[in-house]
N, C-alpha and C positions, 0 to 999 in steps of 0.2 A: 601579412596580417597574422598576429599570434592568436591561437585558439585559447579561449578562456575556459578554465575548468568550472563546470556547473555542479552544484551540490544539492542533494535531497536529504532532508532531515527525517528522522524516524517518526512516522505517524502514530506509532504505538510503542510501548515499552515491552521488553522481553528479550529472549535469546535468539540470535541470528542463526538461520539455517541456510546452507547452500541450496539453491533452487533444485539441483539434480537429486537431492535427497528427499524432496517433498513427495509424500505418498499419493500423488495424483498425477498421471501422465500428462494432463493438459498443462500443468505447470512445470513438472520435471523435464519434459521434452521441449519446453519453451514454445509451445503452440500459441500462447497468448502474449508472449513477451519475454524479456530477459531482465533479471534483477536478483532478488533474494526473497527469503521468507523470514518472518519473525513469529515465534511462539508468543502470542499476545497475552499479556497480563494487565492490560489497561482497560478501564471502563470508558475512556474517551479516545476517539480516533481523530487525529489532527491532520491538517493538510501538510503534505511533505514539501510544499513549495508554493510560491505565488502563481496564480493562474486562474483559469475559468473552469468551473465544473462542467465538463463536456458530456458526461454520461453518469446516470444514476439508475441502477437497477431498481425495478419496482419492489423487489424483495429487500432492498436497502443493504444487502450484504456486500456490495461493491460499488465503487465510484471511480471515475477517471477525471483527472485534471489536465488540461492542456496549457502548457506554458507559453509565454510570448514567443519563444524560439520554435514553437510547433511540436515540441516533444510532449507526448501524451503518457501520463503516469497512471497506472491502474492500482488501486488499493483494494484488495480482496480480503475481507475479514473472515477468517476460518475457511476450512475446506468444504464443509457441508452445511454452512449457515443458510444456504438457499432453502433447505427443507423447513426452516423456521417460518418462511413466508413473511418475513419482516417482524415477527414477534421477538421481543427482547432487544430490538434495535430502534433507536429514535433518530430520525434524520433531522439535522439542524440547518441544512441548506438545500437548495434546489439546483437543478440543471440550469446553467446560464449565469449563476452567481459567480462573482469574482471574489476570490479568497486569498488570504495571505498565508505564508508559511506559518505553522504553529496555530492556525485558527481551528477550533473544534468543528468537525463535520458530522460525526456520529457519536451518540451516547449508547453504551452497551449495558445490558443487564447481565453481567458476567455470572452471577450465581445461577440464573436461569439457563444460560448457555452451557454452563458446566453441568448442571443437573440433567440436561438433555444429552449430555455426552458429545457435545459439538467439538470437533477437532479445531482448536484455535490457532493452528499454524496458518499464518496470514501472508500470502504472497504480495510483494510490492514490486511492480514490473514497469519497465519502459516498453509500452506496446509497440511503438515504431522504432525499435532499437536499431534497425538497419540505417537510421538517419543519424546515429550518434557514433562517436569513436571513443576508444579507451574507456569503456564502461567498466567501472570498478566497484564491486559490492564490498560491504564491510565483511570482515573475517567471520567465518562460521564459529559458533559458540560464544561470540562476543555478546555481552549484555548491553543493550542499548536503552536509552531513556527517551521517551517521546518528547519531541520539541527541542531536544538538546543535541543528540548525537547525529553525525552525518552517516548515512547508510549507503548512499550511492553517489558516485561522481562520474561525470562523462564530459566529453568535449563535443561541441556541435560543429 
């Protein structure tokens, strides 16, 4: 049986960063998953794949989508957006909703987040990365467009 390569699209637009360079050890040391980060310049956060929203933080700064193959993807907007306690972030879906790749999940008030000096480096992680093989992130410094560019590939 041949393994099929699975793809995740960019949920936000911006510049790609290697996870190891993210200035937060929870992410740079892969304590919550493996993947990459994007310096967000989008006001809309899209689903990176088809699946079910399996987690939504009360502060709306992060959500997870579980794919049909069991792989769970965490999209964490900004490094310190949790201090906003949901302010400046509008949730467009709920836990349990089935979503398609490219479907809007969050709307951001970027001017407010920038005014509050929120670091918008946004990790996109495969939480259960021990269940996948050949995890390949997009190259650092690449500019990606939400809903268009592939940012992570893996085999299950």
